[in-house]
C-alpha positions as a printed Julia matrix, in Angstrom:
326×3 Matrix{Float64}:
 -150.57  -110.14   81.07
 -148.06  -110.18   83.78
 -146.02  -112.9    81.95
 -146.28  -110.8    78.45
 -145.05  -107.61   80.53
 -142.23  -109.3    82.18
 -140.95  -110.25   78.74
 -141.06  -106.77   77.66
 -139.26  -105.35   80.48
 -136.5   -107.61   79.84
 -136.4   -106.81   76.24
 -136.6   -103.23   77.19
 -133.58  -103.4    79.85
 -131.61  -105.2    76.79
 -132.46  -102.26   74.95
 -131.96   -99.55   77.04
 -128.32  -100.9    77.87
 -126.98  -100.2    74.81
 -128.69   -96.92   73.66
 -126.35   -94.71   75.26
 -124.78   -91.42   74.24
 -122.69   -92.89   71.48
 -126.09   -94.5    69.56
 -128.38   -91.32   71.04
 -125.97   -88.92   69.83
 -125.7    -90.65   66.5
 -122.01   -90.72   66.44
 -122.17   -94.84   67.26
 -123.98   -95.52   64.02
 -121.81   -93.3    62.11
 -118.77   -95.23   63.31
 -120.21   -98.65   62.61
 -122.79   -97.9    59.87
 -121.92   -95.03   57.8
 -121.09   -96.89   54.82
 -123.53   -99.96   55.07
 -126.76  -100.62   53.83
 -130.12  -101.7    55.22
 -129.18  -105.31   54.88
 -125.83  -104.81   57.04
 -128.76  -103.12   59.59
 -130.87  -106.44   59.7
 -128.09  -108.59   60.45
 -126.92  -106.64   63.27
 -129.84  -106.61   64.64
 -130.99  -110.4    64.49
 -127.63  -111.2    65.65
 -127.84  -109.22   68.69
 -131.42  -110.76   69.26
 -129.86  -114.55   69.05
 -127.42  -113.28   71.62
 -129.5   -112.44   73.64
 -131.42  -115.54   73.47
 -128.19  -117.03   73.88
 -126.73  -115.35   76.93
 -130.37  -115.81   78.37
 -130.48  -119.63   77.9
 -126.6   -119.24   80.03
 -128.51  -118.25   82.81
 -130.82  -120.83   83.03
 -128.87  -123.64   81.23
 -125.19  -122.88   81.38
 -122.64  -124.22   83.09
 -119.1   -121.7    84.24
 -116.71  -122.9    86.48
 -116.85  -121.21   89.62
 -113.08  -119.33   89.28
 -114.03  -118.55   85.41
 -117.65  -117.19   86.84
 -115.43  -114.9    89.57
 -113.42  -113.72   87.3
 -116.19  -112.65   84.81
 -117.78  -110.42   87.49
 -114.73  -108.58   88.39
 -114.1   -107.74   84.69
 -118.21  -107.35   84.93
 -117.97  -104.79   87.72
 -114.85  -103.06   86.14
 -116.42  -102.45   82.54
 -119.57  -101.29   84.33
 -118.07   -98.7    85.98
 -115.95   -97.04   82.47
 -118.89   -97.66   80.35
 -120.86   -95.45   82.51
 -117.94   -92.62   82.94
 -118.32   -92.71   78.68
 -121.85   -92.19   78.95
 -122.07   -89.34   81.54
 -119.02   -87.93   79.49
 -121.04   -87.91   76.28
 -124.05   -86.02   78.17
 -121.36   -83.83   79.24
 -120.35   -82.97   75.51
 -124.25   -82.53   74.58
 -125.39   -80.13   77.53
 -121.56   -78.3    77.99
 -122.54   -78.84   81.67
 -121.05   -81.56   84.49
 -124.45   -81.14   86.23
 -126.14   -83.13   83.96
 -123.87   -86.01   84.36
 -124.02   -85.28   88.62
 -127.85   -85.72   88.05
 -128.1    -88.32   86.04
 -125.82   -90.57   88.09
 -127.9    -89.51   91.05
 -131.08   -90.59   89.44
 -129.56   -94.08   88.46
 -127.74   -94.61   92.09
 -131.29   -94.31   93.12
 -132.93   -96.88   90.67
 -130.56   -99.1    92.69
 -131.87   -98.59   95.79
 -135.75   -99.55   94.4
 -136.99  -102.79   94.12
 -136.71  -103.74   89.9
 -135.59   -99.77   89.73
 -133.31  -100.09   86.66
 -136.2   -102.27   84.36
 -138.71   -99.58   85.32
 -136.57   -96.82   84.46
 -136.15   -98.63   80.7
 -139.43   -99.46   80.5
 -140.19   -95.99   80.66
 -136.62   -94.45   78.71
 -136.98   -97.29   75.49
 -140.69   -96.49   74.3
 -139.85   -92.83   74.74
 -136.7    -93.04   72.44
 -138.25   -95.48   70.19
 -141.0    -92.38   69.2
 -138.6    -89.64   69.47
 -136.49   -91.38   66.52
 -139.02   -92.56   64.26
 -140.54   -89.02   64.57
 -137.06   -87.43   63.89
 -136.88   -89.75   60.62
 -140.34   -89.24   59.13
 -139.09   -85.55   59.36
 -136.21   -85.58   57.66
 -134.7    -85.81   54.66
 -132.25   -88.93   55.32
 -131.48   -91.54   53.56
 -129.29   -95.03   53.79
 -126.67   -95.57   51.12
 -123.95   -98.17   51.1
 -122.7   -101.76   50.71
 -123.41  -104.74   52.77
 -120.51  -104.92   55.51
 -120.76  -108.29   57.66
 -118.16  -106.91   59.9
 -119.15  -103.9    61.06
 -122.66  -105.88   61.56
 -121.04  -108.57   63.97
 -118.62  -106.05   65.89
 -122.07  -104.0    66.88
 -123.6   -106.54   68.0
 -120.67  -108.17   69.91
 -119.77  -104.41   71.45
 -123.2   -104.67   72.9
 -122.94  -108.06   74.19
 -120.23  -107.53   76.5
 -122.59  -105.63   78.7
 -125.69  -107.78   78.23
 -123.9   -111.06   79.22
 -124.29  -110.04   82.71
 -127.02  -108.75   82.71
 -129.28  -111.28   80.15
 -127.92  -114.31   82.39
 -128.72  -113.08   85.85
 -132.87  -112.24   83.93
 -132.38  -115.81   82.23
 -132.25  -117.36   85.48
 -136.07  -116.93   86.13
 -137.49  -117.61   82.72
 -138.39  -120.63   80.4
 -137.15  -121.09   77.13
 -139.81  -120.18   75.36
 -139.49  -116.91   77.32
 -135.99  -116.51   75.61
 -136.82  -116.8    72.62
 -140.11  -114.07   72.68
 -137.36  -111.78   74.46
 -134.92  -112.31   71.71
 -137.66  -111.72   68.77
 -138.92  -108.94   70.46
 -135.29  -107.42   70.71
 -135.12  -107.74   67.01
 -137.63  -106.27   66.22
 -136.7   -103.02   68.28
 -133.11  -102.8    67.68
 -134.04  -102.55   63.43
 -136.41  -100.48   64.09
 -133.71   -98.32   66.01
 -130.58   -98.62   63.87
 -133.04   -98.03   60.62
 -134.29   -94.8    62.23
 -130.73   -93.57   63.5
 -129.19   -94.61   60.16
 -131.59   -92.89   58.01
 -131.48   -89.62   60.39
 -127.64   -89.19   60.4
 -127.11   -89.67   56.61
 -126.23   -86.27   55.94
 -124.85   -85.11   59.29
 -121.11   -84.39   60.05
 -120.77   -83.21   63.36
 -119.65   -85.08   66.35
 -123.27   -85.4    67.67
 -125.14   -86.24   64.13
 -128.35   -87.11   65.88
 -128.69   -83.38   67.55
 -127.63   -81.86   64.41
 -130.24   -83.76   61.95
 -133.14   -83.46   65.01
 -132.65   -79.63   65.69
 -132.66   -78.62   62.12
 -136.35   -79.8    61.56
 -137.08   -78.13   65.06
 -136.33   -81.18   67.36
 -133.84   -80.23   69.33
 -135.22   -80.54   72.35
 -136.6    -84.07   71.85
 -133.26   -85.11   70.73
 -131.41   -83.81   73.91
 -134.28   -85.5    76.18
 -133.94   -88.68   74.08
 -129.6    -88.56   74.97
 -130.61   -88.53   78.46
 -133.09   -91.14   78.86
 -130.44   -93.22   76.63
 -127.48   -92.17   78.55
 -129.46   -92.38   82.06
 -131.1    -96.08   80.96
 -127.44   -97.64   79.93
 -125.64   -95.94   82.76
 -128.62   -97.66   85.36
 -127.69  -100.95   83.4
 -123.96  -100.77   84.29
 -124.71   -99.59   87.4
 -126.67  -102.46   88.24
 -124.06  -105.09   86.7
 -121.41  -103.68   88.52
 -123.6   -104.0    91.94
 -124.55  -107.84   90.79
 -120.84  -108.33   90.03
 -119.37  -107.19   92.89
 -120.29  -107.98   96.62
 -117.15  -107.17   98.12
 -117.77  -103.88   99.49
 -120.87  -103.14  101.96
 -124.47  -101.74  100.55
 -123.85   -97.9   100.6
 -120.3    -97.41  100.12
 -120.01   -99.25   97.0
 -122.94   -97.32   95.4
 -120.84   -94.11   96.31
 -117.36   -95.58   95.24
 -119.34   -96.45   92.12
 -120.97   -93.22   91.15
 -117.55   -91.14   91.6
 -115.48   -93.18   89.65
 -117.73   -92.8    87.4
 -117.48   -89.04   87.55
 -113.98   -88.66   87.43
 -114.25   -90.76   84.07
 -116.7    -88.61   82.9
 -114.59   -85.49   82.83
 -112.14   -87.5    80.15
 -112.82   -86.52   76.47
 -115.85   -87.87   75.1
 -114.95   -89.04   71.5
 -111.57   -90.51   72.42
 -113.17   -92.91   74.75
 -115.76   -94.23   72.07
 -112.79   -94.4    69.34
 -110.52   -96.4    71.79
 -112.82   -98.58   74.07
 -115.78   -99.38   71.73
 -113.72  -101.26   69.43
 -111.98  -103.25   72.69
 -114.99  -104.13   73.81
 -116.52  -105.18   70.67
 -113.99  -107.74   70.08
 -114.38  -108.94   74.01
 -118.32  -109.44   73.44
 -117.45  -111.64   70.53
 -115.13  -113.88   72.66
 -117.55  -114.12   75.75
 -120.64  -114.85   72.63
 -117.97  -117.63   71.97
 -117.67  -118.51   75.81
 -121.39  -118.76   76.1
 -121.72  -121.44   73.05
 -119.39  -123.48   74.61
 -120.91  -122.89   78.16
 -124.21  -124.86   76.93
 -122.8   -127.68   74.67
 -123.77  -131.1    76.05
 -120.54  -132.5    76.63
 -120.41  -129.84   79.72
 -123.13  -131.99   81.31
 -120.93  -135.33   80.26
 -117.66  -133.92   81.79
 -119.17  -133.04   84.7
 -121.22  -136.22   85.08
 -117.97  -138.48   84.71
 -115.63  -136.34   86.9
 -118.52  -136.6    89.63
 -118.32  -141.09   88.64
 -114.49  -140.91   89.03
 -114.49  -138.76   92.66
 -117.21  -141.38   93.71
 -114.9   -144.27   92.55
 -111.92  -142.97   94.31
 -113.58  -142.65   97.91
 -115.43  -145.96   97.09
 -111.9   -147.12   96.4
 -109.96  -145.77   99.45
 -112.81  -146.89  101.71
 -112.13  -150.58  100.57
 -108.23  -149.91  101.21
 -108.92  -149.17  104.54
 -111.03  -151.85  105.46
 -108.8   -154.17  103.73
 -105.83  -153.31  106.04
């Protein structure tokens, strides 16, 4: 039972890290899947699950050169701060008040000082988001019409994977190959349910927050707001956790304070413009990281390491023999 709960918790952490303000508000789905059919949503969900498995495997079996690993950690630390700021900006747009972002940031900050606090937050947030989305989709007269757009499917998966790489790599260090598989299957199923429900709801909505508009029309505006708050909180908590894991230069306490301050500063910028500018870039970076993850798992990495070790040993032995001879 404990092992099963651990698998579910990792899957919820994965989901919670990408269902942020863009998703919960509906704008992200309109941007990527506004003219896509159900097959596109299915492909994107399966791709997300497959990449989740890949990144978990990297954590357990991957071989990453130290210099490159340090570079990735720096990129993750910076990107985590930027994305958390974008999420908080989206919350500002929904509530019309910066106070909500401040409270959310403080909540997520508190999670960093609690053992597995981010995972516990996602265990609460993700089921709530699923329930609200399904209920609203049942009450809404929406629909899904469009064509198969594989580029959008993989671009969406790539956007999510950029941040999931850092988080899942850490989780993969303590999971088995079998656990990785079950987590990825669960992620694919949940992702499809979420994408399908959100796509169905926002079919006929046209505002900057289409899900909130559609939910309000059926008397579920409060629950839509709650959903967006929990989605932002889980994503921001994931970003904070990623930044903290990736950067150990600053002492505990000061680093977290700087993290929150910079994120709240970024949150003062326009949410819509940041989404349209940053998200496509993150999609490309996510796909690049996915290719890198594949390379880090290839057998020749192990072979090269083995021959390099043999070469170094032979070289040292040769030097020793040379010294003895003279």
